[in-house]
N, C-alpha and C positions, 0 to 999 in steps of 0.2 A: 824406518827401523834401522837401516844400516848406519845412518848418521848417529842415532842415539847410542848404539852399541859401541861404535868407534870412539864417540865422545867419552863414554864411561870408561873405556879401556885406558884412554890417555889420562883421565882424571885419577884413576887408581894408581897408575904408575908414576904419577907426579910430574907429568910432562907440563911444559909451559903453555901459555895461551897460543903461541905460534903453532904448536902441534895441532890445535883445533882447526886452524886455518888450512893446514896441510890435509887434514882429514876431510874437511868440507870440500876442498878442491878436488880431491880424489873421488869422492862420492858423486859430485856433480859431473865429473868426467864420465864415470860409469853410466850415470843416468842419461846423459846426452848421447852417448854411444848407443845405448839401447833404443833411444828414440829414432836415431838415424837408421838403425838396423830394421826396426819395425816399419818405418815409412819407406824404406828403399824399395820393397817389393811393389807397393802401391805406385810409387813414382815410375818404376820400370814398366809396369803394366800400362800406366797412363801414356807414357812416351811411346810404347810399342803401338798402342791403339791409334795415337796421332800419326805415327809413321804409316800405318796401314791405310788410314783415311787419306793421307797425302798422296800415297802411291795410287790409290784407286782414282782419285780426282785427276791425277796426272795421266793415268792410263786412258780415262774417258776423254780427256782433251786430245790426246794423241789419236784416239779412235775417230773422233769427229773430223780430224784433219786427214784421215786416211793413212796415218802412219802406224800400220798394224804391228810391225816388228817392235817399235818403241812401246806401243801399248802392251804387248805381250810381256815385255821386260818389266814394265811398271806393275802389271797385275801379278806377275810371278813373284816379284819382290814382296808384294803385299801378302801373298799366300805363304811365302816362307816365314813371315812374321806371325801369320794366323791362318792356318789351313782352312778354318771354318768361317772365314770372312765372307759373308754373303755377297757383298757388292763386288769383291774381287773375283769370285766365281762367276758372277753375272757378267763382269767385263770380259772374262775369257770366253763365256758363252757367246757374247756378241761378236767377238773376233771370229770364232768358228762359224757363226751364222753368216757374216758378210763374206766369208771365204768359201761358202757352200759346203761346209763340213757339218751337216745337219745332225748326224748321230752324236758327234762330239759336243755340239752345241746343246742338244737336249740333255745330255748327261750332265753338263756343267750347270744348266738351268736347275735341274733337280737337286744338285748339290747346293746351289745357292738358296733354294727354297727351304732347305733343311739347316742352313747355317745361321750365323749371328749377324743381324743387320745393324749397321752403325747409323743408318739414316731411316729408311722406311721400307718395310717389306712389300708395301704396295707397289713400289717402283719395280721390284723384281717380278712381282706377279703380273704387272702391266707388260713388261718386256717379254715374259714367257707367253702371255696371251697373244701378243702380236706375232711372235714366232709361230704359234699354233695356227693363227689366222692365215699367215702367209703360206703355211703348209696345207691350207684348205681343211683344217680340223676345227671347224667352227663350234661344234658342241663342246669340245674341250676348252676352246678359247673363251667361250661365254662364261664358263665357271670362274675363270680368273678375272675377267673384266667386271663381273658382278661383284666380286670381292672388292675390287678397287673402287667401284662405284659407291660402295657403302662406307668408304674411308673418307670422312668429311675433311680430314686434315690434308689429304693428298691434293696437290695443286693441279694435277692433270686428270681430274675426274671427268672433265668434259671430253677428253680424248678417249677415255674408257667408254663413255656413253656413245660416242661416235662409232667406235668399233662394235659395240653392241648393236647399233643400227645396221652396220654393214653385215654382221652375221645374220641378223633378222631378215635383211633384204635378200641374202643368198638363200635363206630357207623359205622365202616366199611370204614371210609375215610382214606385209607392208605397213600394217597399223603400228606394230611395235617399232619398226624401223623409223617411221615418221615421228612417233613420240620420242624416240631416243635422240634423233637429230634436233628436235625442238628443245628437249631438255638440255642437250649439250650447249645449244646457243643461249639458253637462259643462264647458264653458268659462265659462258664466255661468248658474248655476241659478236666478237671479232674473229671467231674461229672459222676460217675460210672453208675448209673441207666440208664441214657440216652445212654451211650455207649453200654450197654447190649441190650437194646431194638433195637437200630440201628443195632447191629450185627445180631440179629435175622431177622430183616426185610431185610437186605442185603443178608443174606443167602437164604432166601425164594425167592429172586430175582436172585439167582445164581451169585451174586457178592461175590465170596468166598474170594477174597483178601481183599475187604472192610470189610467183616464180621470178618475176622481174625484180622485185624488191630484194629477194635473196641473192639473185645473180649480181645485182648492183653492189650488195654487201661483199660478196666474194671478190668482185673487181677492185674494191677499195682496199682489201686486205691481202691480196695475192696476185701473182702474175697470171695473165690469161693463159689457159691451157687450150688445146684443140677442142676438148670437150666443152669447155665453157663458151668458147667462141661460136661453136655450132649451135649451142642452145640459145645464145644471144641472137643469132641470125633468125632462128625460128620464132623467138619471142617478138622481136621487132617487126617481123613480117606479119604477125598476128595484129599488132597495133598499127600497122601501116606506116611505120617510121622508116622510110626508104634511106634517108641519110645515115641513120644509125645502123641499119642493116648493112649498107655498103661499107661502113667502117669496120664492122665485124668481119665481113667477107674479105676485105683487103688484109686485115690482120691475120686471118686464118691462112690465106694464100701465102703471105710473106713469112710468117713464123712457123707454119706447120704444113708445108706444101706436099709432104709425102705421108701425111697422116691418113688414117682410115676416115677421120671426120671430114677431111677435105674431099676425099673421094665420095663420101656420102652426100656432101653439099653439091658436088657436081651432078650426082644422080638426081638430086632434088630439082636442080635447074633443068635437066633434060626432061623430067616428067612434067615440069611446069610448062615447058615449050611445046609439048605434044598436044 
């Protein structure tokens, strides 16, 4: 419309053809300026969001390396750009958690759960669930692990199921614990923590073959712990495999000489000698 009016104006005033070119150039300039102005806000928002995500990823990397001060700076920068960034508040919560500042951690987790997630809210729910579990607040933790379990897109569902099993075990619900560990391994058969817990449960139920299979799976996917070595000693003693039992004993003695498991093994030896 602007082009038509300006063209008509110059036509009635007797301007030459060159005037039309001037008019057209001016109109195009106005049009392009409007386009840049309308797109500027979208571009700025996009760049800000990218900056938030970059700082969150940087903060998490620092946190994994134990560089808490650097992590705080990165998360703080993200929150300056977007105070409602869920992952940035989650990052700050994790910093408080590893620092033993539990009230501050819980406050940050709650802010994260109400914020805007750039990735997956299930990740925040999972982190908060683990926080609650570590504080021995299993009934509350279960609520969040159950939410995560139902998110089929979340890649750490098997860990949520493992933690459901831990909560169930603490509550004395062994059937639910057993089912949760089995479900976790059906999603990720290399998940060592679930293999170890399942091995212990099957051993207690005198399913020694199943216990050995799960302990062997744990050994393939994780470093031996004092707990796994003691279980290995007991299993190999059941099967009468003295060489394998001696190997577990030597590893327990050398790797974990001051553990309660090694003391428990010594007590077993004393009882056997009596």
